[in-house]
N, C-alpha and C positions, 0 to 999 in steps of 0.2 A: 858771054851769054850762053854760048854753045856749051861751054864747060859746065855751067850751072845746070843746064837742061839735062846734060848727060848724067850728072851726079844724081839728079832727082829721079832719073829713069831707073837707077839701080837701088835707090833708097826705098822707093815706093813698094816694090815686091817684098823687100825685107820686112818693112813695117807691117804689111799685110800678113806675112807669115807668122810674125810674133803675135799679132792679134788673134790669128786662127788657132795657134798653139795654146794661148791663154784660155780661149773659149773651150777648146777641146778638154783641157785639164779640168775646168769647172764642170763641164758636162759629165766627165767620168767620175768626178768627186761626188756629184749628187745623183748619179744615175741609179735607179732602183737595182738592188742586188740580184733580182731575178734575171736581169739582162746580162749580168756578169757570171751567171752559172751558179750563184749561191742559192741554197734552199730557202724558200719562204717559210713563214710560220705555218702556213696552211699545209705545205708539203711535209714539214716536220711532224705536225699533228697527225697527218694521214699515215705517215710511215711508222709512227710510234707503235701501234698494235703489232705490226709485222716484226719490228725490232724486238719487242717483248717476246714474240713467238720464237725468234731466232735465239734470243738469250736463253729461253727455256730449253730449246733443243740442245744448245751447247752445254747447258748445265746437266741435262740428262745424259748426253754423250760422255761428259766428264765423269759423271757418277758411274756410268756403265763400265768405264775403263779404270776405275779406281782399284789400286792394288789391294788385295785382301790382307788384312792384318794377320800376321803369322809370326810366331816367336822365332822361327828358323828362316824367315824371309824367303819363303818358297812361293810367294805370290806371283812372281814373274820369272821367266826362264833365266834371265841374266843374274838376278839376285840369288836364285836357287843354286846355279852353278858356282857362283862365288862362295856361297855358304858351304857347299860340299868341299871345295878345295881348301877353304879356311879350316874346316874340321879335320881333314886329313893332314894338313900342315901341323896342326896341334896334336896329331896322332890320336884324335878322339874318334875312333872308327865306329863306335856305337852311335855317336851323333851323326857321322857321315852316312851311316846306313839309312837314316831317316830321310835322306834326299834321294832314295832309290825306291822304285816301285817293286816290291818283293812279292807281289801277288801272282798267282798262276804261273809259277816257274816250272821248268821242265823237271822230269823225274830225276831224283838225285840231288836237287837243289832245294833248300828250304829257307824260310824267312830268317831262321836263326843263323844262317850263313851270311847275313847282311854285312856285319862288320868286316869279315874277311874278304867278301866280294868288293867292298868299298876300298879296302887296301889294295887289292889286285888291280882294280880299275885305275886307281891313281898311278900305280906303277906303269901300267900300259900306256896311259896318256903321257906320262913323263918321258917315256922312251920314244914316242912316235910323233906327237903333234904339239903345237903351241896354240893355246886357246886365246882367241881375240874376243875379249868380253864386249867390245864395242859392236861386234857383229851380232851379238845375242839380243833378243828383244827384251825391253823393259816394260812391255805392255802385258797386262794379265791375260790377254787373249793370244799372246804370241805373235809371230809374224803372220801377215795375211797374204794370200796369193803367192806362197813360196813353193807351191807344188806338193806340200805335205798336207795331211788331214789337219783340220782346224785344231785338233787336240795334240798335235805333235809339232816340235820344232827341232831343227838340226843344230847340234853343237859343233860337230866336226866329222870328218871322214878319215878312216884309218885303212891304208892299203896293206893287205896281207898278201902272202905269196899266192894265195888262191883267188881272193876276191876283195873288193872294197866293202868295208863295214861302216855303216852309219851309226854314230853315237847320237842318240835322240833323247830329248826331254819330252815328257808326256804330261798332259793336264789331267789330274786324277782327283777324286773326291777325298778330302780329309775325313777323319772320323766323324766330324760334325756336318759333313756334306759340303763344306766350302771347297772350291776348286783351287788346287795348288799344283805346282810343277815339280816333277821328280824325273830322274833318269828312268826311261821306260823299261818295263819288264822285258821287252824284246832286246834292249841293249844289255840289261843285266844277264840275260841268258847267254849272251855272247862272251861274257868276261872270261870264263875258264879257257875257251879256245884262244882268245886274244892273248891271254897270259902265256899260253904254250908258245906262241910266236915271239912275244916281246917281253916275257918275264925275265927273271934273274937266272933261270936255268940251273946248271950244275953249281954255279957260284954260291947258291944258297946253302949248299952242303959244305962249303969251305969257310965262308965268312959268317960272322954272327949276323942274325937277321936284322938287329937294330942298325947295323952299318948301312943298310940299304935305305933306311928311313932318314938318315942324316942329310941335311941340305944346307947349302950356303947361298943366300939371296935367292931362295926358292928353286935352286938347281941342285939335283942330286950330285953329291960330291964324288961318287964312285964312277960316274960316267966318263 
């Protein structure tokens, strides 16, 4: 009798627990979704106008940052720099010059010097730095809050015996007024001096000029 009573003592709480769990499951299954943190139809309808407003704002921002159509892909700093080096790799210096801002150059430099300046800039960069395209902006507005004016972006820095020189891209108007990116005229003005430091020097008088343009896997073979 005692054993039966003791067994009942342990069975009763277990049965009550099972019944409680079953009731809890049923309550949760049919509980209004508002109590579970799910949005009601009223909330969805109320939020709809704001959602539409946000969508419109995102669309406007997306449109504002849309890269301008440009045959030379100069709509963003990254694509413009790539285009320049692709042109010089193909030895198309006339095309490469179109990636450079040749306006307002110092005395002794003219827009007609563009192709030669493009060739010299390529030589200088070949001898000094490695361009990491991933660090260049693919936004038509360039990098924001990078310490430079909104119309300028840094490509790289070259340390000369006297000082460090910044190679910059600049956002300038195309002939039709569309804003595109080119190597800044400030950078272009520095090219002759940079070439004095890092050019081919006296070797240009010994070896054929074409020798210095030859590359293997984008690396100058004479280096």
